VMD Tcl script that draws the C-alpha trace (Angstrom):
set ca {
  {-12.90 -14.70 10.21}
  {-12.23 -15.46 6.53}
  {-10.58 -13.17 3.71}
  {-13.03 -10.23 3.31}
  {-13.24 -8.21 -0.18}
  {-11.84 -5.27 1.70}
  {-8.97 -7.13 2.18}
  {-8.09 -6.99 -1.58}
  {-8.62 -2.96 -1.66}
  {-4.76 -2.09 -1.12}
  {-3.14 -4.88 -3.79}
  {-2.14 -3.71 -6.84}
  {0.31 -6.21 -7.51}
  {-1.28 -9.50 -6.98}
  {-2.71 -10.93 -10.41}
  {-1.37 -8.27 -12.64}
  {2.00 -8.19 -14.61}
  {4.67 -6.45 -12.73}
  {8.39 -5.47 -12.38}
  {10.47 -5.59 -9.55}
  {9.99 -2.78 -7.10}
  {10.52 -2.16 -3.60}
  {7.09 -1.70 -2.67}
  {5.94 -4.18 0.03}
  {2.10 -4.61 -0.14}
  {0.23 -5.73 3.09}
  {-3.52 -7.26 3.99}
  {-5.11 -7.13 7.37}
  {-4.73 -10.03 9.71}
  {-7.97 -11.36 10.50}
  {-6.54 -12.91 13.59}
  {-4.55 -10.18 15.62}
  {-5.32 -11.54 18.72}
  {-3.19 -14.83 17.98}
  {0.73 -15.39 18.04}
  {1.44 -17.27 15.03}
  {4.40 -17.67 12.88}
  {4.72 -17.13 9.13}
  {7.56 -18.07 7.31}
  {8.62 -16.93 3.75}
  {11.24 -18.73 2.19}
  {13.32 -18.71 -1.15}
  {16.53 -20.11 -2.67}
  {16.42 -17.63 -5.82}
  {17.52 -14.69 -3.89}
  {20.53 -12.70 -6.06}
  {22.54 -9.38 -5.69}
  {25.52 -8.11 -6.87}
  {29.03 -7.82 -5.13}
  {29.14 -3.76 -4.77}
  {33.00 -4.13 -5.55}
  {33.46 -6.40 -7.98}
  {29.78 -6.81 -9.55}
  {29.98 -10.70 -9.37}
  {26.67 -12.04 -8.59}
  {25.83 -13.22 -5.10}
  {23.24 -15.90 -4.67}
  {21.66 -16.59 -1.15}
  {18.58 -18.38 0.45}
  {16.50 -15.56 2.29}
  {14.25 -16.76 5.00}
  {11.75 -14.70 6.78}
  {9.84 -15.48 10.10}
  {7.34 -13.08 11.23}
  {4.77 -13.14 13.92}
  {2.15 -10.49 12.70}
  {0.13 -7.97 14.51}
  {-2.44 -5.97 12.00}
  {-1.02 -6.76 8.82}
  {0.71 -9.45 6.81}
  {2.63 -8.88 3.65}
  {1.40 -10.21 0.10}
  {3.78 -12.79 -0.93}
  {4.01 -11.53 -5.04}
  {5.06 -7.91 -3.41}
  {7.71 -9.55 -1.50}
  {8.81 -11.75 -4.14}
  {8.95 -8.69 -6.57}
  {10.81 -6.87 -3.92}
  {13.33 -9.26 -3.59}
  {13.58 -9.24 -7.20}
  {14.49 -5.62 -7.22}
  {17.93 -6.87 -5.52}
  {19.25 -8.50 -8.51}
  {21.22 -5.78 -10.32}
  {21.95 -3.95 -7.01}
  {25.58 -3.99 -5.11}
  {25.16 -4.41 -1.71}
  {27.23 -6.32 1.06}
  {25.28 -9.28 2.79}
  {25.01 -7.90 6.15}
  {23.54 -4.70 4.75}
  {20.97 -6.25 2.48}
  {19.59 -8.60 5.17}
  {19.41 -5.52 8.02}
  {17.56 -3.32 5.11}
  {14.94 -6.68 4.14}
  {14.11 -6.55 8.22}
  {13.59 -2.53 8.36}
  {11.36 -2.55 5.12}
  {9.24 -5.49 6.53}
  {9.10 -3.73 10.12}
  {7.91 -0.47 8.30}
  {5.27 -2.25 5.87}
  {3.99 -4.67 8.67}
  {5.08 -3.41 12.24}
  {4.96 -7.20 13.38}
  {5.10 -8.33 16.65}
  {8.40 -10.21 15.82}
  {10.31 -10.80 13.12}
  {13.68 -12.28 11.99}
  {15.28 -12.47 8.40}
  {18.01 -14.67 7.68}
  {20.45 -14.66 4.49}
  {22.39 -17.76 3.99}
  {24.58 -16.72 1.11}
  {26.49 -19.39 -1.36}
  {30.04 -19.77 -0.83}
  {31.99 -17.73 -2.55}
  {36.09 -16.84 -2.57}
  {36.12 -20.03 -0.05}
  {33.96 -18.31 2.58}
  {29.94 -18.65 3.14}
  {28.20 -15.97 5.14}
  {24.89 -15.92 7.11}
  {23.61 -13.25 8.12}
  {20.58 -12.97 11.22}
  {18.71 -10.12 11.83}
  {15.80 -9.61 14.44}
  {13.23 -7.15 15.52}
  {11.11 -7.68 18.64}
  {8.05 -5.33 19.44}
  {6.58 -7.91 21.54}
  {8.69 -9.98 23.60}
  {5.85 -12.52 24.71}
  {4.92 -13.04 20.50}
  {8.83 -14.25 19.91}
  {8.59 -16.89 23.34}
  {4.80 -17.96 21.75}
  {6.63 -19.33 18.55}
  {9.87 -20.21 19.88}
  {8.86 -22.31 22.94}
}
mol new
graphics top color blue
foreach p $ca { graphics top sphere $p radius 0.5 }
foreach p [lrange $ca 0 end-1] q [lrange $ca 1 end] { graphics top cylinder $p $q radius 0.2 }
display resetview
């Protein structure tokens, strides 16, 4: 079923000026009976080292199998932007992003990967995963 007018009712950020926000918006999944993979990726993620205040840069990749809801991409962009001036360890931020997506979407499956740029000679990649429906994970990973 194509996008319906009621799909837009809860979206307050799309098509409007907005600032960084921790608010994730979602719209209804029109194919809830199908396991399909949605991938969101950006190489423009920034946050700050919580100790030194130096900037950290990363590629953030989200892969999820939606259940009843799909994240609206502008709200996700603004959500990631909200970390720009926030001090947070890499391992913590990847897990918080996963937790916030799970809370907003209740997906069948979700994986967040943060590939942080090398700083101090060490690159860090963090992966965190949520599985509500093992069949969904197997369907998109086979």
